[in-house]
N, C-alpha and C positions, 0 to 999 in steps of 0.2 A: 510396470506402472502400478501405482497405488490406487486402490479403488475407494477407500473411505478415509475419513479424517483420523480415525483411531489407528489405522495402518500407517498413515503418514507420521503420527506422533511416535509410533513404535520405531519407525525408520529413523526419525530424528534422534531418538535416544541412542540408536546404534550408529549414528553419524553416517548414514548412507543416502542422505537426500541429494538429489541431483539438481542441477541448475534449471532444467526444464520443469521439474515438479515445483520448485520454489517459485518460478515465474508464473506458472499456471495458477497456483494458490493465490499469489499476489493479484493476478488479473481478476480472478473470481471475487476476491474481497473488494477490489477497486470498483468493479461493476456493481456489487451490492451497495457500496457507498453511493454510487451514482443513482441507483434505483431508490435509495432512501430519500433522495431529493427529487421525487417524481414530478412535483409541480414545477420545479425549476427545469427539469428535463423537458416537460411539456412546453414550457415557454421557450426553451432553446429550439425545439423543433418547429415552433410557430414563428421563429425569426426574431424574437425579442432578446437580442444579444447586446450586451454592453460589457466590454472587456475592461475590467478595472485593474489597478496596480496590484491587487491581491492575487492575480493569476501567477505572478512570479513566485511567491512563497508556496502556492499550491503546486506548481510544477516541480519546485525543489523538493517538497515533501513527497511527491509522487516518485521522483527519482531516487531519493533516499530509501523509500519503502520497498522499491522493486529490487534493490541490491540484496542478494541472499546473505544470510547470517555467516556462512562459512567464508564468504568473500571478505566481510568485515574483519573476521578473525585473521585471515591471511594478510590483510593490509595493515592492521593495527596491532596484532599480537594479543596476548592475554593480560599482561600487567598494565592496566590503564585505569584512569579515574572513572567514577561512576557514570558520568555523562557519555563516555565512550563504551563502557561495559553494557549500557542499556541496549546497544545494538546486538548483543549476544543472546537476548531473550527471545525465543522463537515465537511466543504468543504475541509479542509486541508488534510483529510485522502485520498480522491480520488487522489489528487496531489501527495502525498507521495507514494501511491501504484503504480501509473504510473511511477514515478521516480525510485522506487525500481525495477520494472520490467526491465526498460531500463538499469539501472545500473548493474543489475545482469547479463544480457546478455552480456553487454560490458566487464564485468570482467572475463568471462569464454571463450571468443572466441579468436582465434589467428588472428591477423591482417594480411591482405594480402599485 
């Protein structure tokens, strides 16, 4: 098990990341994104819920961001256009997970 982010980056360079580690990092980044929207989370806990149509793209983004990089490589291969090669960048996953958490909270709360 990797204990720090620097150790995880070192393991990523050596291509020995596991699925459980990748999912754990995605979950922590997603929860950080949810906590960035703390007012929305507070409204959600108070019961001010309004599910909008934006929940569908938020769930799709969440699903895409939780799929590990090496899984994308095994599905799509290496020689692809840029919009597919962007899934091979490891740092992008943390950004996508945080954005998915923020987007999900914003799509299910009622504005005051």
